[in-house]
C-alpha positions as CSV (number, residue, x, y, z in Angstrom):
1,M,83.5,7.5,1.6
2,S,85.5,9.6,3.8
3,N,85.1,13.1,3.1
4,D,88.6,14.6,4.8
5,A,91.2,16.3,3.2
6,T,93.6,13.7,1.4
7,V,97.5,14.1,1.4
8,V,99.1,15.9,-1.2
9,V,101.2,14.4,-3.2
10,S,104.6,16.0,-3.6
11,D,106.3,17.6,-6.7
12,A,109.1,15.0,-6.2
13,V,106.7,11.8,-6.7
14,R,104.6,13.6,-9.2
15,A,108.0,13.9,-11.4
16,F,109.4,10.2,-10.8
17,V,105.9,8.7,-11.7
18,Q,106.3,11.0,-15.2
19,R,109.6,9.5,-16.2
20,D,110.5,7.4,-19.1
21,F,111.8,4.8,-17.1
22,G,114.1,2.2,-18.5
23,L,115.9,-1.2,-16.6
24,F,118.1,-0.2,-13.8
25,I,121.1,-1.9,-14.5
26,G,124.9,-1.6,-13.9
27,G,124.4,1.4,-11.6
28,A,121.6,3.4,-14.0
29,Q,118.7,3.5,-16.0
30,Q,119.4,1.4,-19.4
31,R,117.6,1.6,-22.6
32,A,115.6,-2.0,-23.1
33,H,115.8,-4.7,-25.5
34,S,112.2,-5.1,-25.4
35,E,110.0,-2.4,-26.9
36,R,107.1,-3.2,-25.0
37,R,105.7,-1.3,-22.3
38,L,103.5,-1.9,-19.2
39,D,100.8,0.5,-18.0
40,V,100.8,1.1,-14.1
41,F,97.6,2.1,-12.8
42,N,96.8,4.4,-10.2
43,P,93.8,1.6,-8.2
44,A,92.2,4.3,-6.3
45,S,90.8,5.9,-9.6
46,G,91.6,3.3,-12.5
47,E,93.8,6.1,-14.2
48,R,97.1,5.2,-16.1
49,L,99.8,6.2,-13.3
50,A,103.0,5.5,-15.5
51,T,104.5,2.7,-17.6
52,V,107.6,0.4,-17.7
53,V,109.4,-2.0,-19.6
54,D,108.0,-5.1,-20.3
55,A,111.6,-6.8,-20.3
56,D,112.1,-9.8,-22.4
57,A,114.7,-12.6,-22.0
58,T,117.6,-10.8,-23.5
59,D,117.0,-7.8,-20.9
60,V,117.0,-10.7,-18.2
61,D,120.3,-11.7,-19.3
62,R,121.8,-8.3,-19.2
63,A,120.8,-7.7,-15.7
64,V,122.0,-11.2,-14.7
65,S,125.7,-10.6,-16.6
66,N,126.0,-7.4,-14.6
67,A,125.0,-8.7,-11.6
68,R,127.5,-11.8,-12.3
69,A,130.4,-9.4,-13.3
70,A,130.0,-7.4,-10.2
71,F,130.5,-10.7,-7.9
72,D,133.3,-12.1,-9.7
73,A,134.7,-9.0,-9.5
74,R,134.2,-8.6,-5.6
75,V,133.3,-4.9,-5.6
76,W,131.1,-5.4,-3.0
77,S,131.8,-9.3,-1.2
78,G,135.5,-7.7,-0.8
79,L,134.6,-5.0,0.9
80,R,135.1,-5.3,5.0
81,P,131.7,-6.7,6.4
82,A,132.2,-3.2,8.4
83,D,132.3,-1.2,5.5
84,R,129.2,-3.3,3.7
85,E,127.4,-2.5,7.1
86,R,128.2,0.9,7.1
87,I,126.6,1.2,3.6
88,L,123.6,-0.4,4.6
89,L,123.1,2.1,7.3
90,R,123.5,4.9,5.1
91,F,121.1,3.5,2.7
92,A,118.7,3.3,5.8
93,D,119.3,6.9,6.6
94,L,118.2,7.9,2.9
95,L,115.3,5.6,3.2
96,E,114.4,7.9,6.1
97,A,115.2,11.2,4.6
98,H,112.9,10.3,1.5
99,A,110.4,8.7,3.8
100,E,107.4,11.0,2.8
101,D,107.6,10.4,-1.1
102,L,108.6,6.9,-1.0
103,A,105.1,6.4,1.4
104,Q,103.3,8.8,-1.3
105,L,104.9,6.4,-4.1
106,E,104.1,3.1,-2.5
107,T,100.1,4.6,-2.0
108,L,99.6,5.8,-5.3
109,N,100.7,2.8,-7.1
110,Q,99.2,0.1,-4.8
111,G,96.4,1.5,-3.2
112,K,97.1,1.1,0.4
113,S,96.4,3.6,3.3
114,I,98.7,6.1,3.5
115,N,99.1,6.0,7.4
116,I,100.2,1.9,6.4
117,A,102.6,3.0,4.0
118,R,104.2,5.6,6.5
119,A,104.2,2.8,9.3
120,V,104.9,-0.3,8.0
121,E,106.1,0.1,4.1
122,V,108.3,2.8,4.9
123,G,109.0,3.2,8.6
124,A,109.1,-0.9,9.7
125,T,111.4,-1.4,6.4
126,I,114.0,1.2,7.8
127,E,114.2,-0.5,10.8
128,Y,114.7,-3.8,9.1
129,V,117.4,-2.6,7.0
130,R,119.2,-1.3,10.2
131,Y,118.7,-4.6,12.2
132,M,120.0,-6.7,9.1
133,A,122.6,-4.2,7.9
134,G,124.3,-5.6,11.3
135,W,124.5,-9.0,10.3
136,A,127.3,-8.1,7.7
137,T,129.7,-8.5,10.8
138,K,128.0,-11.4,12.2
139,I,128.3,-14.0,9.8
140,T,130.5,-16.9,11.5
141,G,131.0,-20.5,10.6
142,E,132.4,-22.9,13.2
143,T,135.5,-25.3,14.3
144,L,134.9,-29.1,14.4
145,D,136.7,-31.6,16.4
146,V,136.8,-34.2,13.7
147,S,138.1,-38.1,14.2
148,I,140.0,-38.8,11.1
149,P,141.9,-41.9,11.9
150,F,144.4,-41.9,8.9
151,P,147.1,-42.0,8.1
152,P,148.0,-42.8,11.6
153,G,149.5,-40.0,13.5
154,T,148.2,-37.1,11.2
155,R,146.2,-34.3,13.1
156,Y,143.3,-32.5,11.5
157,T,141.8,-29.1,12.3
158,A,138.4,-28.5,10.5
159,F,136.3,-25.6,10.3
160,T,133.3,-24.1,8.4
161,R,133.0,-20.9,6.1
162,K,129.8,-18.8,5.2
163,E,130.6,-17.9,1.8
164,P,127.9,-15.3,0.0
165,I,125.8,-17.7,-2.4
166,G,126.2,-15.5,-5.6
167,V,123.7,-13.7,-8.0
168,V,120.5,-13.9,-6.2
169,A,117.1,-13.1,-7.7
170,G,114.5,-11.5,-5.9
171,I,111.0,-11.8,-7.4
172,V,108.6,-9.4,-5.3
173,P,104.9,-9.5,-4.9
174,W,102.3,-6.4,-5.3
175,N,101.0,-6.6,-1.8
176,F,103.8,-5.0,0.2
177,P,106.2,-3.9,-3.0
178,L,108.8,-1.9,-1.2
179,M,109.0,-4.0,2.1
180,I,109.1,-7.0,0.8
181,A,111.9,-6.5,-1.7
182,V,113.8,-5.1,0.8
183,W,113.5,-8.3,2.9
184,K,115.2,-9.8,-0.2
185,L,117.5,-7.2,-1.0
186,V,119.4,-6.1,2.4
187,P,120.1,-10.2,3.7
188,A,121.5,-10.7,0.1
189,L,123.6,-7.6,0.4
190,A,124.8,-8.1,4.1
191,A,125.9,-11.6,2.9
192,G,128.0,-10.0,-0.1
193,C,125.7,-11.3,-2.9
194,T,124.9,-9.4,-5.7
195,I,121.0,-9.2,-6.5
196,V,118.8,-8.7,-9.6
197,I,115.2,-7.4,-8.3
198,K,112.0,-8.2,-10.4
199,P,109.0,-6.2,-8.9
200,S,105.2,-7.1,-9.7
201,P,104.2,-5.8,-12.8
202,E,101.3,-4.1,-10.9
203,T,103.5,-2.2,-8.3
204,P,107.5,-1.3,-10.0
205,L,107.7,2.3,-9.1
206,T,109.5,2.0,-5.4
207,A,111.7,-1.1,-6.6
208,L,113.1,1.6,-9.2
209,R,113.5,4.1,-6.6
210,L,115.1,2.0,-4.2
211,A,117.9,1.5,-6.6
212,E,118.5,5.0,-7.2
213,L,118.7,5.5,-3.4
214,A,120.6,2.4,-2.6
215,L,123.3,3.8,-5.4
216,E,123.4,6.8,-3.6
217,A,124.5,5.2,-0.3
218,G,127.2,3.9,-2.1
219,V,126.3,0.2,-2.9
220,P,128.6,-0.5,-6.4
221,A,126.9,-0.4,-9.8
222,G,126.0,-3.8,-10.8
223,V,125.5,-4.9,-7.4
224,F,121.7,-4.5,-7.3
225,N,119.6,-4.3,-10.6
226,V,116.1,-3.7,-11.3
227,V,114.1,-5.6,-14.3
228,T,110.7,-4.8,-15.0
229,G,108.1,-6.8,-16.6
230,G,105.3,-9.6,-16.9
231,R,105.5,-13.1,-17.3
232,E,108.4,-13.4,-19.5
233,C,110.7,-11.5,-17.8
234,G,109.8,-13.8,-14.6
235,A,110.4,-17.4,-16.5
236,A,113.7,-15.9,-17.9
237,L,114.8,-14.7,-14.5
238,A,113.8,-17.9,-12.7
239,A,115.7,-20.1,-15.6
240,H,118.7,-18.3,-15.8
241,P,121.9,-20.4,-15.4
242,G,123.8,-17.5,-13.6
243,I,121.3,-17.1,-10.9
244,S,122.6,-18.9,-7.4
245,K,119.2,-18.3,-5.3
246,I,115.7,-17.3,-6.2
247,S,114.0,-16.0,-3.2
248,F,110.6,-15.5,-4.2
249,T,107.4,-14.3,-2.7
250,G,103.9,-14.9,-4.4
251,S,101.3,-17.3,-4.7
252,T,101.8,-21.0,-4.6
253,P,100.9,-22.4,-8.1
254,T,103.3,-19.7,-9.2
255,G,105.8,-20.6,-6.6
256,K,105.6,-24.3,-7.7
257,L,107.1,-23.3,-11.1
258,V,109.8,-21.3,-10.0
259,G,111.0,-23.9,-7.7
260,T,110.5,-26.6,-10.9
261,A,112.7,-24.0,-12.8
262,A,115.3,-23.4,-10.5
263,V,115.5,-27.3,-10.0
264,Q,116.6,-27.7,-13.6
265,N,119.6,-25.5,-13.0
266,M,120.3,-26.7,-9.1
267,T,119.5,-23.3,-8.3
268,R,118.9,-22.6,-4.2
269,F,115.7,-21.0,-4.1
270,S,113.2,-20.0,-1.0
271,L,109.5,-19.6,-1.7
272,E,107.2,-17.6,1.0
273,L,103.6,-18.1,-0.5
274,G,100.1,-18.1,0.1
275,G,98.1,-19.0,3.2
276,K,94.4,-19.4,4.4
277,N,95.3,-18.6,7.7
278,P,93.1,-19.4,10.8
279,A,92.2,-17.4,14.2
280,V,91.2,-19.7,16.9
281,M,89.2,-18.1,19.7
282,L,88.5,-20.4,22.7
283,A,85.5,-19.9,25.0
284,D,87.6,-17.4,27.5
285,I,88.6,-14.7,25.5
286,D,88.5,-11.2,25.6
287,V,85.5,-10.6,23.0
288,E,86.5,-6.7,22.2
289,Q,90.1,-7.8,22.2
290,A,89.1,-10.7,20.0
291,I,87.0,-8.7,17.6
292,Q,89.8,-6.1,17.2
293,G,92.6,-8.6,16.4
294,A,90.5,-10.1,14.0
295,L,89.8,-6.7,12.0
296,A,93.6,-6.3,12.1
297,G,94.1,-9.5,11.2
298,G,91.6,-9.8,8.4
299,F,91.2,-6.2,6.8
300,F,94.7,-4.9,7.4
301,N,95.9,-3.7,3.8
302,Q,92.4,-5.0,2.6
303,G,93.1,-8.4,3.1
304,Q,96.1,-8.5,0.9
305,V,98.3,-10.3,3.1
306,C,99.6,-13.7,2.7
307,A,99.5,-13.9,6.6
308,A,96.0,-12.6,6.8
309,A,93.5,-14.1,9.0
310,S,90.8,-15.1,7.2
311,R,89.2,-17.8,8.7
312,I,87.9,-17.4,12.2
313,Y,87.0,-20.2,14.5
314,V,85.1,-19.3,17.4
315,H,83.6,-21.3,20.4
316,R,79.9,-21.3,20.7
317,S,79.6,-19.8,23.6
318,K,81.2,-16.3,22.1
319,Y,80.2,-17.1,18.7
320,R,77.4,-14.5,18.1
321,Q,79.1,-11.8,20.1
322,V,82.3,-11.7,18.1
323,A,80.3,-12.7,14.6
324,E,78.0,-9.6,15.2
325,G,80.7,-7.1,16.3
326,L,82.8,-8.1,13.6
327,A,79.8,-7.2,11.2
328,D,79.0,-4.2,12.9
329,I,82.2,-2.7,12.9
330,A,82.8,-3.6,8.8
331,N,79.5,-2.2,7.9
332,A,80.4,1.1,9.4
333,M,83.8,1.2,7.8
334,T,84.7,3.9,5.5
335,L,85.9,3.2,1.7
336,G,88.6,5.7,-0.1
337,P,91.5,6.3,-1.6
338,G,94.6,5.7,-0.2
339,L,95.7,8.9,0.3
340,D,92.6,9.8,2.6
341,P,94.2,9.1,5.9
342,A,90.4,8.4,7.4
343,A,89.6,6.2,5.0
344,Q,89.5,2.4,6.5
345,I,89.2,0.4,3.6
346,N,91.1,1.6,0.2
347,P,91.0,-0.2,-3.1
348,L,92.7,-3.6,-4.0
349,V,95.7,-3.3,-6.3
350,S,94.1,-3.8,-9.7
351,A,90.9,-4.3,-11.4
352,L,91.8,-8.1,-12.3
353,H,92.6,-8.7,-8.4
354,R,89.1,-7.1,-7.7
355,D,87.2,-9.1,-10.0
356,R,88.7,-12.5,-8.7
357,V,87.8,-11.2,-4.9
358,D,84.4,-10.2,-6.4
359,Q,84.1,-13.8,-8.1
360,H,84.9,-15.7,-4.6
361,I,82.3,-13.5,-3.0
362,A,79.6,-14.4,-5.7
363,R,80.0,-18.0,-5.3
364,A,79.6,-17.9,-1.6
365,Q,76.1,-15.8,-2.4
366,A,75.1,-18.6,-4.8
367,A,76.1,-21.1,-2.3
368,G,73.5,-19.6,0.0
369,L,75.7,-18.6,2.5
370,K,75.0,-15.8,5.3
371,F,76.4,-12.6,4.5
372,L,76.5,-10.3,8.0
373,A,78.4,-7.4,6.0
374,G,79.3,-6.7,2.4
375,G,78.6,-8.6,-0.9
376,K,77.2,-5.3,-2.4
377,P,79.0,-3.6,-5.4
378,V,80.8,-0.5,-4.8
379,D,79.9,2.6,-6.7
380,L,83.4,4.3,-6.4
381,P,85.7,4.9,-9.4
382,G,88.7,2.4,-8.9
383,Y,88.9,-1.2,-7.4
384,Y,87.2,-1.6,-4.2
385,V,85.3,-4.2,-2.2
386,R,83.5,-4.0,0.7
387,P,84.5,-5.7,3.9
388,T,82.8,-8.5,4.2
389,V,81.7,-10.9,7.0
390,I,80.4,-14.2,6.3
391,A,78.7,-16.3,9.2
392,D,77.9,-19.8,10.2
393,V,79.9,-20.9,7.2
394,P,80.4,-24.7,6.6
395,H,83.8,-25.7,7.1
396,D,84.2,-27.3,3.3
397,A,82.9,-24.4,1.7
398,A,85.0,-22.7,-1.0
399,I,85.5,-19.4,1.0
400,V,86.8,-21.5,4.0
401,R,89.3,-23.5,1.5
402,D,90.6,-21.1,-0.9
403,E,92.8,-18.1,-0.5
404,V,90.8,-15.1,-1.3
405,F,93.1,-12.3,-0.6
406,G,91.1,-9.8,-0.4
407,P,88.4,-8.2,2.9
408,V,86.8,-11.0,3.3
409,L,86.2,-13.1,6.6
410,A,84.6,-16.4,7.3
411,I,83.2,-17.0,10.7
412,V,83.0,-20.6,11.5
413,P,81.8,-22.1,15.0
414,F,83.0,-25.0,17.2
415,D,82.5,-26.5,20.3
416,D,85.7,-28.1,21.3
417,P,89.6,-26.9,21.4
418,L,90.6,-29.9,19.6
419,E,87.6,-29.8,17.2
420,A,89.0,-26.3,16.5
421,L,92.7,-27.6,16.1
422,R,91.7,-30.2,13.4
423,L,89.8,-27.7,11.6
424,A,92.7,-25.2,11.6
425,N,95.0,-27.3,10.5
426,D,92.5,-29.2,7.6
427,S,94.2,-26.9,5.2
428,P,96.9,-27.3,2.1
429,Y,98.2,-24.2,3.7
430,G,100.3,-23.5,6.8
431,L,101.8,-20.1,6.6
432,A,100.5,-18.4,10.1
433,A,97.6,-19.0,12.7
434,S,96.6,-17.1,15.7
435,L,95.3,-18.5,19.1
436,W,92.9,-16.6,21.2
437,S,92.8,-17.4,25.3
438,N,93.9,-16.4,28.5
439,D,94.2,-19.8,29.3
440,L,98.1,-20.3,29.3
441,K,98.0,-24.2,29.7
442,T,95.6,-24.7,27.0
443,V,97.6,-22.1,24.9
444,M,100.9,-23.9,25.7
445,N,99.3,-27.4,25.2
446,L,98.0,-26.4,21.5
447,V,100.8,-24.0,20.1
448,P,102.7,-27.2,19.3
449,Q,99.7,-28.9,17.2
450,I,99.0,-26.0,15.4
451,E,100.7,-26.9,11.8
452,A,102.1,-23.2,10.7
453,G,104.9,-21.6,10.5
454,T,104.3,-18.6,13.1
455,V,101.4,-19.0,15.3
456,W,100.7,-15.6,17.1
457,V,98.9,-15.6,20.5
458,N,96.1,-13.0,21.4
459,C,97.3,-11.0,18.4
460,H,97.3,-11.6,14.3
461,V,100.0,-10.6,11.9
462,P,102.7,-8.5,13.8
463,L,106.3,-9.2,12.5
464,D,109.6,-8.6,13.9
465,P,113.1,-8.4,12.0
466,G,114.6,-11.2,14.4
467,M,111.9,-13.8,14.2
468,P,111.5,-16.2,11.3
469,F,109.3,-15.9,8.8
470,G,108.0,-19.0,6.6
471,G,105.3,-21.6,5.9
472,F,104.9,-25.3,6.6
473,K,103.0,-27.2,3.5
474,Q,102.0,-25.6,0.5
475,S,102.8,-22.3,2.0
476,G,106.4,-22.5,1.2
477,I,110.2,-23.2,1.3
478,G,112.5,-21.7,3.7
479,R,112.4,-18.8,6.0
480,E,112.9,-15.1,6.3
481,F,114.4,-12.6,8.6
482,G,117.5,-12.8,11.3
483,K,119.8,-15.2,10.9
484,Y,117.6,-17.5,8.9
485,A,117.7,-15.0,6.2
486,I,121.5,-14.9,6.1
487,E,121.5,-18.6,5.9
488,G,119.3,-18.4,2.9
489,F,122.0,-16.2,1.1
490,T,125.1,-18.4,1.9
491,E,126.8,-21.3,1.1
492,T,128.5,-23.4,4.0
493,K,132.1,-24.6,3.0
494,S,133.9,-27.3,5.4
495,V,137.8,-26.9,5.0
496,C,140.1,-29.7,6.4
497,I,143.3,-29.3,7.4
498,A,146.0,-32.3,7.9
499,H,149.1,-31.0,9.8
């Protein structure tokens, strides 16, 4: 564990977590119908941090009804696009003004490094808001040159309109609670929708703060609502007939349940689901660059990243160098709380999730797999798992097949690029992949053959607001970011005029 001084939590953050939270509905904290409460824990210590409402179906119905009333009254979609853009830009300014408090709150609740919370959860999110705000003034349809033959002599003019889809349900996971909430919130608002956000029960705090800042920025009451809760809350939101679009990020099994519930009401939905993402390293790699890339891709946020590089395929000529290099660094990494900027591995989000990751590791040990790093318990308070590197892993091993969602890398050798391609594609998932090589011709030939929604070359994990993100196969349906996000929150209406 690192011994460097930890970040001192601000008075504002301490006061916030001590609040008696209700549900954010209609522009204010509201007393819930449900009397149940959920404990929220600090992953670094295991101590209770706060409590929030465990909302029931009645609470969900109230939130959806408020969002529907705001949508029908056009208090948001009826604004000029430039005014919606201006309010969203003001929201970005407020996020920037409160950046340190938001980062500290996220680290306290989720466990991640304060460095990641500052740079990614808050810093990259502010850039995303500013990028996406601009789409409010750039939503367009198109004119159509139609050839309708009757009645004879009649002329037609046809065009399409993009209209806001209605009330959106945004269901947010616990790995990047603030950032992914904003990924759903801002394009929905740019398109003119209203929204109900349900954060994960493990990490609800920053969503509640976002709602307050949005209101301060000028988003009208009822346009952005937050309900906190567990399974009953999520199921009621997914099945609510007043929802027009569900945007879900989370596990594949839960995503399938959400999609099934949505279809019963013909609710539009997009699902950004799990991944078991390969990094394929060819014979000509720069070994040091590849090692650093695998570490960043695999251990970022303790591997709690849907696009994390968790299975590393390395050409046999460089295999030993890469495997041993990864192990040497993993064994030297310091463990500590997210508020310690020098700590390199932080706690996982919850005791339950830590135990799940430990079970994956225990099964790999029972199977006799070769551990180069990790695999030993951590004698610290909180929910820690050591960074783990497992070498010489058969491709059919469970640790290669199953999504672990923790700091665990499985290293697999190969002899031929086409063999590596087959191994990379041999998975029910297809969210992301990376290819490591300096041979441009080989890279350009292999990229189209990789079954993944994103393929990085000589890097792994970087995202950009303008670059679509989503999965093939069981990694999801639909795309986030850029114009693809806006399209997901609009309906296309054809208009045909006879004259």
